[in-house]
C-alpha positions in Angstrom: 80.8 50.4 78.2 77.3 51.0 77.1 75.5 48.2 74.9 72.5 49.0 72.8 70.2 46.2 71.9 69.3 45.8 68.3 70.1 49.3 67.3 68.8 49.7 63.7 71.6 51.2 61.8 71.5 49.5 58.3 68.3 50.7 56.8 66.1 49.5 53.8 62.4 49.3 53.1 62.2 45.6 53.8 65.1 44.5 56.0 67.2 45.7 58.9 70.6 45.1 60.4 71.6 45.4 64.1 75.0 46.5 65.5 76.6 46.4 68.9 77.7 50.0 69.6 80.1 50.8 72.5 81.5 47.3 72.2 82.5 45.4 75.4 84.5 42.4 74.7 82.9 39.9 77.1 80.4 37.1 76.8 77.8 39.2 78.6 78.0 41.6 75.8 77.0 39.1 73.1 74.1 37.2 75.1 71.6 39.4 73.3 72.6 37.9 69.9 71.5 34.4 68.8 73.8 31.6 69.9 75.3 31.0 66.3 76.1 34.7 65.7 77.6 34.9 69.3 79.9 32.1 68.5 81.1 33.6 65.4 81.6 37.1 66.7 83.4 35.7 69.7 85.6 33.6 67.6 86.5 36.6 65.3 87.3 39.1 68.2 89.2 36.4 70.2 91.3 35.5 67.0 92.3 39.1 66.6 93.1 39.6 70.2 95.3 36.2 70.2 97.0 37.3 67.0 98.3 40.7 68.7 98.9 38.9 72.0 101.4 36.7 70.1 102.7 38.9 67.5 103.1 42.1 69.7 104.1 44.3 66.8 106.5 47.1 67.4 107.0 50.3 65.5 110.0 52.6 65.3 110.6 56.4 64.8 113.9 58.3 64.5 113.8 62.0 65.2 116.7 63.6 63.4 118.3 66.9 64.1 117.3 68.1 60.6 116.0 66.9 57.1 119.1 67.4 54.7 122.8 66.9 55.2 126.1 67.4 53.4 128.9 64.8 53.3 131.1 65.1 56.4 128.2 66.1 58.8 126.9 63.9 61.7 123.3 62.7 61.7 122.2 63.2 65.3 119.2 60.9 66.0 116.8 59.9 68.9 115.0 56.5 68.6 111.5 55.9 69.9 110.3 52.2 69.9 106.5 51.7 70.7 104.1 48.9 70.6 102.1 49.2 67.4 98.8 48.7 69.1 98.7 51.3 71.9 101.7 53.3 70.7 103.1 53.2 74.3 106.9 53.2 74.6 107.8 49.5 74.3 110.0 47.5 76.6 109.9 44.3 74.6 113.2 44.8 72.7 116.4 46.2 73.9 118.4 46.4 70.7 117.6 48.6 67.8 119.5 48.4 64.4 120.0 51.5 62.3 121.2 51.2 58.6 122.2 53.8 56.0 121.9 52.3 52.5 122.9 54.0 49.2 121.1 54.3 45.9 123.2 51.5 44.7 121.8 49.0 47.5 124.9 49.0 49.4 125.2 49.2 53.2 127.1 52.4 53.9 127.0 52.4 57.7 125.2 50.2 60.4 124.7 51.3 64.0 123.3 49.3 66.9 121.6 51.2 69.6 120.8 50.1 73.1 117.2 50.8 74.2 116.1 51.6 77.8 112.2 51.8 78.0 111.7 52.1 74.3 114.3 55.0 74.1 117.5 55.2 72.4 120.0 57.6 71.0 122.9 57.6 68.7 125.0 59.4 66.0 126.0 58.5 62.5 129.0 60.3 61.1 128.9 60.8 57.3 132.5 60.6 55.7 133.5 63.7 53.8 134.3 61.5 51.0 130.7 60.0 50.8 129.2 60.4 47.4 126.2 62.8 47.2 122.9 61.4 46.4 119.7 60.2 48.1 120.1 57.6 50.7 117.7 55.4 52.6 117.8 55.5 56.4 116.0 52.3 57.9 115.6 51.2 61.7 114.3 47.9 63.0 114.4 45.5 66.0 115.1 41.9 65.6 111.5 41.2 66.6 110.2 43.6 63.8 111.9 41.2 61.3 109.0 38.6 61.8 106.6 41.2 60.4 108.8 41.8 57.4 110.7 44.9 56.0 107.5 46.6 55.0 107.0 47.6 58.6 110.6 48.9 59.2 111.0 52.4 59.6 112.5 54.0 56.5 113.2 57.6 55.6 114.9 59.1 52.4 117.7 61.5 53.2 119.5 63.9 50.8 123.2 64.0 51.2 124.9 66.9 49.3 128.6 67.4 48.4 131.1 68.3 51.0 133.1 71.6 50.5 135.1 72.4 47.5 137.3 74.7 49.7 141.0 74.1 50.1 142.0 71.6 52.6 143.7 74.1 54.6 145.2 77.7 54.4 148.1 78.0 52.2 147.7 74.5 50.7 148.9 74.1 47.1 146.4 73.4 44.2 147.6 69.9 44.2 146.5 69.4 47.9 142.9 70.6 47.4 140.1 68.0 47.6 137.5 68.3 45.0 133.8 67.8 45.9 132.7 64.3 44.8 129.7 64.3 42.4 126.7 62.3 42.8 127.3 58.7 41.9 123.8 57.6 41.9 122.7 55.3 38.9 120.8 57.2 36.1 117.1 56.8 36.0 116.1 53.6 34.3 114.4 55.1 31.0 113.0 51.7 30.3 110.8 51.6 33.3 107.3 53.0 32.7 105.3 54.7 35.5 103.5 52.3 37.6 99.8 52.8 37.6 97.3 50.6 39.7 93.6 50.6 40.2 92.1 49.4 43.4 88.3 48.6 43.8 87.1 49.8 47.0 86.5 46.7 49.4 88.8 44.6 47.1 86.6 43.5 44.1 85.0 44.9 41.0 81.4 43.5 41.1 79.0 43.6 38.3 76.0 45.4 38.5 76.9 47.6 41.4 78.2 51.2 41.3 81.9 50.8 42.3 84.4 53.2 43.6 87.8 52.6 42.2 90.8 54.4 43.6 94.1 54.7 41.5 97.7 55.6 42.1 100.4 56.5 39.7 103.9 56.7 40.7 107.4 56.9 39.0 110.2 54.3 39.3 111.1 55.6 42.7 107.7 55.6 44.3 107.0 59.3 43.9 103.5 60.4 42.7 102.7 61.4 39.2 99.7 63.7 38.1 97.6 61.6 35.6 94.2 62.0 33.8 92.4 59.8 31.4 89.4 57.6 30.8 88.2 54.1 31.5 87.2 52.2 28.5 85.1 49.1 28.0 85.9 46.3 25.7 84.5 48.2 22.7 86.4 51.3 23.6 83.5 53.0 24.9 84.4 55.5 27.7 82.5 54.8 30.8 84.3 57.1 33.4 86.9 59.8 33.6 89.6 60.3 36.1 92.2 62.8 37.2 94.6 62.6 40.0 94.6 64.8 43.2 97.6 64.7 45.7 100.4 62.3 45.2 99.3 60.8 41.8 96.1 59.5 43.7 92.4 59.8 43.1 89.1 57.9 42.7 86.5 57.3 40.0 83.1 55.7 39.9 81.2 53.5 37.5 79.0 50.4 37.2 80.9 47.5 35.5 79.0 45.0 33.4 79.4 41.4 33.7 81.7 39.9 30.8 83.2 43.3 30.1 87.1 44.0 30.4 88.0 47.5 31.3 91.2 49.5 30.8 92.5 52.9 31.6 93.7 55.2 28.7 95.7 58.4 29.6 95.4 61.8 28.3 98.5 62.9 30.2 101.4 63.7 27.6 103.9 61.7 29.6 101.8 58.6 29.7 100.3 58.9 26.1 99.9 55.4 24.6 100.0 53.7 27.9 97.2 51.3 28.6 96.5 49.7 32.0 94.0 47.0 32.5 91.5 47.2 35.6 90.8 44.2 37.8 88.5 41.6 36.2 84.8 42.0 37.0 83.4 39.6 39.4 79.9 38.1 38.4 78.9 38.0 42.1 80.2 39.5 45.3 79.9 42.2 48.0 80.9 45.7 47.8 81.8 47.6 51.0 82.0 51.4 50.7 83.0 53.8 53.4 82.6 57.7 53.1 84.4 59.4 56.0 82.7 62.7 57.2 83.7 65.1 59.9 82.6 62.8 62.7 81.4 59.6 61.4 82.0 56.9 58.6 79.0 56.6 56.4 79.0 52.8 55.4 76.9 51.0 52.6 77.0 47.4 51.7 75.7 45.9 48.5 75.8 42.4 46.9 75.2 41.1 43.5 74.7 37.6 42.1 73.1 35.8 45.1 70.1 36.2 47.5 72.3 37.5 50.1 72.3 36.4 53.8 73.6 37.2 57.3 76.6 39.7 57.5 78.9 40.9 60.1 80.9 44.1 60.2 84.1 44.5 62.3 86.0 47.8 62.9 89.3 47.9 64.7 92.4 50.1 65.2 95.2 47.6 65.8 94.2 45.1 68.5 91.3 47.2 69.7 87.9 46.3 68.3 85.6 49.3 68.4 82.7 48.2 66.4 80.7 45.3 65.6 77.7 45.2 63.4 75.2 42.2 62.4 72.4 42.2 59.9 70.8 40.5 56.7 71.5 41.6 53.2 68.8 40.5 50.7 68.8 41.1 47.0 70.1 44.3 45.5 69.0 46.4 48.3 71.6 48.8 49.8 72.2 49.0 53.5 73.5 52.1 55.1 75.1 52.7 58.5 76.6 55.6 60.2 79.4 54.8 62.6 80.8 57.5 64.8 84.5 58.1 64.7 84.6 58.4 68.4 84.3 54.6 68.7 87.9 54.3 67.6 91.3 55.5 68.8 93.0 57.8 66.5 94.8 55.8 63.5 94.0 53.6 60.7 90.6 51.9 61.1 90.4 48.5 59.4 86.7 47.6 58.5 86.1 44.0 57.5 82.9 42.5 56.2 82.2 38.9 56.9 79.5 36.4 56.0 77.4 34.7 58.7 80.0 32.0 59.1 82.7 34.5 59.7 84.5 34.4 56.2 85.9 37.6 55.1 84.3 39.0 52.1 85.6 42.7 51.7 88.2 45.1 53.4 88.5 48.8 53.5 91.0 51.0 55.4 89.8 54.5 56.9 91.3 57.0 59.2 89.9 58.3 62.5 91.3 61.7 63.5 90.1 62.1 67.1 92.6 63.3 69.6 95.1 65.7 68.2 98.7 65.1 69.0 100.1 66.8 72.1 101.3 70.4 71.3 104.8 71.3 72.4 105.3 75.1 72.8 108.9 76.3 72.5 109.2 79.7 73.8 112.8 81.4 73.8 113.2 84.3 76.3 114.1 86.8 73.6 113.3 87.6 70.0 116.7 88.2 68.7 120.2 86.9 69.9 123.8 87.8 69.3 126.8 85.7 69.2 127.8 83.9 72.3 124.5 84.8 74.2 122.4 82.3 76.2 119.2 81.1 74.7 116.8 80.0 77.5 113.7 78.1 76.1 110.7 77.3 78.0 109.2 73.9 76.8 105.5 73.2 77.6 103.5 70.2 76.5 99.7 70.5 76.6 96.8 68.4 75.3 94.0 69.4 72.9 92.3 71.1 75.8 95.4 72.9 77.0 96.0 70.7 80.1 99.7 70.0 80.8 101.1 66.6 79.9 104.0 64.4 80.6 106.3 63.4 77.7 109.7 62.1 76.7 111.0 64.5 74.2 114.1 65.3 71.9 114.9 68.8 70.6 116.9 70.0 67.6 117.9 73.6 66.7 119.2 73.6 63.3 119.6 75.9 60.2 116.0 76.7 59.2 117.0 76.5 55.5 118.1 73.0 55.9 114.4 71.9 56.8 112.7 74.3 54.6 112.5 71.8 51.6 110.8 69.0 53.4 107.9 70.6 55.3 105.9 67.4 54.7 108.7 64.9 55.9 108.0 62.3 58.3 107.1 63.1 61.9 106.2 61.0 65.1 102.5 61.5 64.7 102.5 60.4 60.9 104.5 57.3 62.0 102.6 56.3 64.9 99.0 56.8 63.6 99.6 56.2 59.9 102.7 54.8 58.3 103.3 52.1 61.0 100.2 50.2 59.7 100.8 50.6 56.1 103.2 48.6 53.9 105.4 50.2 51.3 106.6 53.7 50.7 104.5 56.7 51.7 105.6 59.9 50.0 105.6 63.0 52.3 103.6 61.4 55.3 103.6 64.7 57.3 101.6 66.3 54.6 98.4 64.5 56.1 99.2 66.1 59.5 100.6 69.4 58.9 97.6 71.4 58.2 94.5 69.2 58.5 91.7 70.3 55.9 89.1 68.8 53.6 91.7 68.4 51.0 94.2 66.7 53.0 91.5 64.4 54.6 90.6 63.5 51.0 94.1 62.8 50.0 94.6 60.6 53.1 91.5 58.5 52.2 92.9 58.1 48.7 96.1 56.9 50.3 94.2 54.2 52.3 92.3 53.2 49.4 95.4 52.4 47.5 98.1 51.7 50.0 96.5 48.3 51.1 96.7 46.3 54.6 99.3 43.8 55.2 99.7 43.5 59.0 98.0 40.1 58.8 95.8 38.1 56.6 92.5 36.8 58.0 92.5 33.2 57.0 95.5 32.0 59.2 94.5 34.4 62.0 90.8 33.0 62.0 92.4 29.4 61.7 94.4 29.8 64.9 97.7 29.8 63.3 100.5 31.4 65.3 102.3 34.4 63.6 105.7 33.7 62.2 108.5 33.9 64.7 111.6 33.2 62.9 113.4 36.0 65.1 113.4 36.4 68.7 113.2 39.3 71.0 116.8 40.9 71.4 117.3 42.0 75.0 121.0 42.3 74.5 123.6 42.3 72.0 124.0 38.9 70.4 125.3 36.9 67.4 123.0 34.4 65.5 123.3 32.4 62.6 123.2 28.7 61.5 125.8 25.9 61.3 125.8 23.4 58.5 127.8 20.3 57.5 130.1 20.1 54.6 127.2 19.0 52.2 125.1 22.2 53.3 122.6 20.4 55.4 121.9 21.8 59.0 123.9 20.5 61.9 121.4 20.0 64.6 122.4 19.9 68.4 126.0 20.8 67.8 127.9 22.5 70.6 129.0 25.9 69.9 131.7 27.5 72.0 132.3 31.2 72.1 135.4 32.6 73.5 135.8 36.3 73.7 139.1 37.8 73.9 138.3 41.8 73.8 137.1 44.0 75.2 136.9 41.5 78.1 137.3 37.9 78.3 134.1 36.0 78.1 133.3 32.2 77.7 129.8 30.9 76.4 128.6 27.6 75.3 125.2 26.9 73.6 123.6 24.1 71.5 122.0 24.5 68.1 118.4 23.7 67.7 117.0 21.1 65.3 117.8 23.4 62.3 121.3 24.2 63.3 120.5 27.7 64.3 122.0 29.3 67.4 121.8 32.7 69.2 124.5 34.0 71.7 123.1 36.6 74.1 124.5 38.6 76.9 127.0 40.5 75.0 127.4 44.3 75.2 129.7 47.3 75.4 130.9 49.9 73.3 134.1 48.4 72.0 134.4 46.1 68.9 134.1 42.4 70.1 136.9 40.0 69.1 136.2 36.4 69.6 136.6 32.8 68.3 133.5 30.6 67.5 134.1 26.9 67.5 131.5 24.3 66.5 131.5 20.5 67.1 128.8 17.9 66.3 127.5 15.7 69.2 130.0 13.1 68.0 132.9 15.6 68.0 133.2 16.2 64.2 134.4 19.7 63.4 134.0 19.8 59.5 131.2 22.5 60.1 130.5 25.8 58.3 129.2 29.0 60.0 126.5 31.3 58.4 126.1 34.3 60.4 123.0 36.4 60.4 124.1 39.7 58.7 120.7 41.3 59.0 117.7 41.6 56.6 118.2 41.9 52.8 118.8 45.4 51.4 115.9 47.1 49.7 115.8 47.1 46.0 113.4 50.0 45.2 115.5 52.7 43.3 116.0 56.0 45.1 115.6 59.4 43.4 118.7 61.3 42.4 119.4 64.8 43.9 118.1 67.7 42.0 120.5 69.1 39.5 120.7 72.3 41.6 119.2 72.9 45.1 116.6 75.3 45.8 118.2 78.9 46.6 117.3 78.6 50.5 118.7 75.0 50.6 121.8 76.1 48.6 122.6 78.7 51.3 122.2 76.1 54.1 124.5 73.8 52.1 127.1 76.7 51.8 127.0 77.3 55.6 127.5 73.6 56.4 130.4 73.5 53.9 132.1 76.6 55.7 131.7 74.7 59.1 133.4 71.8 57.7 136.1 74.0 56.2 136.6 75.7 59.7 137.0 72.2 61.3 139.4 71.1 58.6 141.6 74.3 59.3 141.2 73.7 62.9 142.6 70.1 62.7 145.3 71.3 60.4 146.3 74.0 62.9 146.5 71.6 65.9 148.2 68.9 64.0 151.8 68.2 64.5 153.6 67.3 61.3 155.8 64.1 61.6 158.7 63.2 59.7 159.5 59.7 58.1 157.7 57.2 60.2 158.8 53.6 60.2 156.1 51.1 61.2 157.4 47.7 62.3 155.4 44.6 63.1 155.4 40.9 63.3 154.2 38.7 60.4 150.6 37.8 60.6 150.0 34.2 61.6 147.8 32.9 58.7 144.9 30.5 58.9 145.7 26.9 59.2 143.1 24.0 58.6 145.0 22.1 61.5 144.2 24.9 64.0 141.0 24.8 66.2 141.4 28.1 67.8 142.1 31.8 66.9 145.9 32.4 66.4 145.3 35.8 68.1 145.1 33.9 71.4 148.4 32.1 71.2 152.1 32.8 71.7 153.8 31.8 68.5 157.4 30.6 68.1 158.3 30.7 64.4 161.0 28.0 63.9 161.7 29.1 60.3 163.1 32.4 61.6 165.6 30.6 64.3 168.9 29.6 62.8 169.7 27.4 65.9 166.9 25.0 64.6 169.6 22.8 62.8 170.7 20.2 65.2 168.2 20.9 67.9 165.0 19.1 68.8 161.6 20.7 69.3 161.7 20.8 73.0 165.3 22.1 73.2 164.6 24.8 70.9 161.6 26.0 72.9 163.6 26.2 76.3 163.6 29.7 77.4 161.8 31.2 74.4 158.2 31.4 76.0 157.4 33.0 79.1 155.7 30.6 81.6 156.7 27.6 79.5 159.0 25.4 81.6 160.9 22.5 80.1 162.9 20.4 82.6 165.0 17.2 82.4 166.6 15.6 79.4 165.1 13.6 76.6 163.5 11.0 76.6 162.7 11.8 80.4 161.6 15.3 80.0 158.8 17.4 81.6 156.8 20.3 80.3 154.7 22.8 82.3 152.6 25.8 81.3 152.0 28.4 84.0 148.7 30.4 83.4 146.2 32.2 85.5 143.8 29.3 85.4 146.2 26.4 84.8 146.0 23.7 87.3 149.2 23.5 89.4 151.3 20.4 88.4 149.0 19.4 85.4 150.7 18.5 82.1 149.7 20.5 79.0 147.7 19.2 76.1 150.1 18.4 73.3 148.9 18.6 69.6 150.8 17.6 66.7 149.3 19.0 63.5 145.9 19.2 65.4 146.0 15.6 66.7 146.3 15.1 70.5 149.7 13.1 71.4 151.6 12.4 74.5 154.7 14.5 75.3 156.8 11.4 74.4 155.9 12.0 70.8 158.1 15.0 70.8 161.1 13.3 72.2 164.1 13.8 69.8 161.6 15.4 67.2 163.8 17.5 64.8 163.3 21.1 65.0 164.0 21.3 61.2 160.8 19.5 60.6 158.7 22.0 62.4 157.4 25.3 61.1 156.1 26.8 64.3 154.9 26.0 67.9 152.0 27.9 69.5 151.5 28.1 73.2 148.1 28.7 74.9 148.1 29.5 78.5 145.3 29.7 81.1 142.0 31.0 79.8 143.4 31.0 76.2 143.1 27.3 76.4 139.4 27.4 77.5 138.2 26.2 74.2 139.6 22.9 74.8 137.7 22.4 78.1 139.2 20.3 80.8 141.8 18.8 78.5 143.3 22.3 78.2 143.4 23.0 82.0 147.2 22.8 81.9 147.5 24.8 78.9 148.2 23.7 75.2 151.3 23.1 73.2 150.5 23.0 69.6 153.2 21.7 67.1 152.8 22.4 63.4 155.2 20.5 60.9 156.4 22.1 57.8 154.5 22.1 54.5 155.9 20.4 51.4 156.0 23.7 49.5 157.7 26.6 50.9 155.6 28.9 49.0 152.4 27.4 50.2 149.7 30.2 50.8 148.2 29.7 54.2 145.6 32.2 53.5 143.8 29.6 51.2 143.2 27.4 54.2 139.8 27.2 55.9 139.7 26.4 59.5 136.6 23.8 59.7 134.4 24.5 62.6 136.3 27.6 63.6 135.4 31.2 62.9 137.5 34.3 64.0 135.0 37.0 64.7 135.2 40.9 64.7 131.7 42.3 65.6 130.7 45.9 66.2 129.2 46.5 69.7 126.7 49.2 70.8 126.9 52.7 69.3 127.5 54.6 72.4 126.6 58.1 71.4 129.0 61.0 71.4 128.1 64.2 73.3 126.9 67.0 71.0 129.6 69.9 71.2 127.8 72.8 72.8 130.1 75.0 74.8 129.2 77.6 77.6 130.1 81.4 77.6 130.2 83.9 80.3 131.6 84.0 83.9 132.8 80.7 85.1 132.8 79.0 81.8 135.8 77.0 81.1 138.0 78.2 78.2 137.3 76.9 74.8 139.6 74.3 73.4 138.3 74.6 69.9 136.6 77.0 67.7 132.9 77.3 68.1 131.7 77.0 64.4 128.2 75.6 64.9 126.2 76.7 61.7 124.2 73.8 60.5 123.0 72.2 63.9 123.2 74.8 66.7 121.9 72.5 69.5 120.9 68.8 69.9 119.3 67.5 73.1 117.9 63.8 72.8 116.9 63.4 76.4 114.2 65.8 77.6 111.9 64.3 80.3 108.8 66.4 81.0 106.9 65.5 84.3 103.1 66.0 85.0 103.6 69.8 85.3 104.1 69.7 81.5 107.0 72.2 81.6 110.9 72.4 81.5 113.6 74.9 80.7 116.6 74.5 78.6 119.7 76.5 78.1 122.2 76.7 75.4 124.4 79.3 73.9 124.5 80.7 70.4 127.7 80.3 68.3 129.2 82.7 65.9 126.9 81.8 63.1 124.0 84.3 62.2 120.6 83.7 60.6 117.4 81.9 61.1 117.3 78.7 63.0 114.3 76.3 63.5 113.5 74.7 66.9 111.9 71.4 66.6 110.7 69.1 69.3 109.2 65.7 69.0 108.3 63.0 71.6 105.6 60.7 73.1 103.6 60.7 76.1 103.3 57.8 78.6 99.8 57.1 77.2 101.3 56.7 73.5 100.2 60.3 72.3 102.6 61.7 69.8 103.9 65.2 70.6 105.1 67.8 68.1 106.2 71.6 68.3 108.4 74.0 66.6 109.5 77.7 66.6 112.0 80.0 65.0 115.1 81.6 66.4 117.0 84.7 64.9 120.6 85.5 65.7 122.3 88.6 64.3 
């Protein structure tokens, strides 16, 4: 790349500053600088690169079939997981977690998606009994937990009531199911609006004209329109302010040393509210950035010292696009013009350093260079009728109209179900903006929907107030490794910590994992110095059922499991549903309710009514502190239910009662053998009496009336005992002192019965075919809310593909919406309309 020597970019009448434009990150690029400056610059740049090389931040985006739902519907989703630096589909993580959280901070549903090349798909069925309200959908990988929940993908979803209709035709009034009303907690009236002020660059410095941004939001994080004045300590007004988009705006004034400033509001809703501004610094630097159409106009001022050498760094993620160097002397202002073309599209992080490389000020800005790839969706007809084929030509092009390859997903849904959220999240807003911003961003799609000077100003206001939290400079420059409390999930796993009875970690304990369903699997790992463990290599779509057993290095088993159940649930309140939906959305809700009513009637019509059904089962074997294994793996003989126990011994009563258990001879010379798929031929079983290993002689003449039950483990069921259980296990448990003893109060030390959800293997979206050769329908085609969903569209270098689906019996306007990402990390967006009469 081109390197310009000592290009004067910061100008004044007495001094000058130089920059390196068209940065090439190599030592040769810095040889034109003095040795001290070269070393500082190299240290800063290498520190940034080393941080990203180790942190490898990821970002997630979920494309949904539509923006609003009713209870009883299914959320169809496509997951895109990319690296946060280049936005390319990431292959680091193979597992994605998706949570649906209610306004009461309760986990409603959780899905685990399997990723392949950064792509995944799934569905989330909303129960028809789900309370209406606003829900939070969040998605994250295990590796993203190192960066914290601020960088998880989150999206607020409105869920409206299910149908009020009768459950089935002809049902009585008592059988009708009323719609559930929203059960969100009321708005906390005691919480005032949150209004904050943010000096540009970070500090309010005396004697310099400062730009101060502000943001006003309600208790849910939604912007509020505000206006007012900034007053000094003597209540004299020094500046007026009024918010623009989203409760945000800026003001400008020159603070005086020793003064305290506060904001007083003229907005009726905030009357009487007084908010202090940050304290005035007697000395410091002010970094100001003014975005123009094609460049950033930068000025640097200082107050309170004679100045000195400065360095200015500009970066987008891990890519450094600009480094400037110069001298700041006295009160002079230094100006620079940095072309936006130096950066990739996205959030630009400007940092001002002193000559020793200590950060002085920071500022975020946005470079809008390359437009997102455009997806053109062209149906073959303008209007369709019921049961007709719809052929859609999908074309992907870049800003110059050239074809581009991409991975896409396409939804065709009721247009009115999306009409109320035109500024909702999209993949361009996620990759280029919100992935690098901590906290909630209201309507991020607004900044990309129709770019204009107004949206550019609103975007700059957002970046002035939202802050930067991807990393802190001090630990990065000190060479501290980023936090790595969580590893990369390349398969389904189970993690947690094992502690002793007093709560202290149990290091280097042996953990045994014995899976019974859906397939048999045996794993053994050792905990680390903190007693933590991670079992990998699990998978499948069926629920995992297994037993975990932990032992210390010395064989102690009085240990406790603490499984990792995921990150903490967010605490920020969610807004309630509007009292009434907008007319267009109300029509979409009615159509969705009608679809659910049709499905209910279909299920009722195809269901066979049964008479009285008697369910009979065996009594559940409850937990016992003497047991070291899951009772579900054993064959149980309950002696309390056998009348012949009186006058018999244990071994006599067992004869002929357990398949595979052979008892021969006469007491005391008696032999016991258990046959199993992995039992060693001729080997004797391990005999346990109340959990204590004994010889078979200990059971000679042992009265059966003193025994509560016997449990037999054969073959792989006894693998938890290692080589000692190679011949099977015969576990004898004596009676308790009280016949009413509640076994459910027992805790099995060092043993945990586990029931774990596996991968969410997605269902196929129901989309029938019509016409000659089509199979006969097995159910009514009542697609009204979502007409078509295709999460797997691969566009090659030709930039085109063709899709075909059929209309249903529903009429009205539908919206085609496609999103995706190119191999180079460019987001792709496109939409169109479809009319059915």
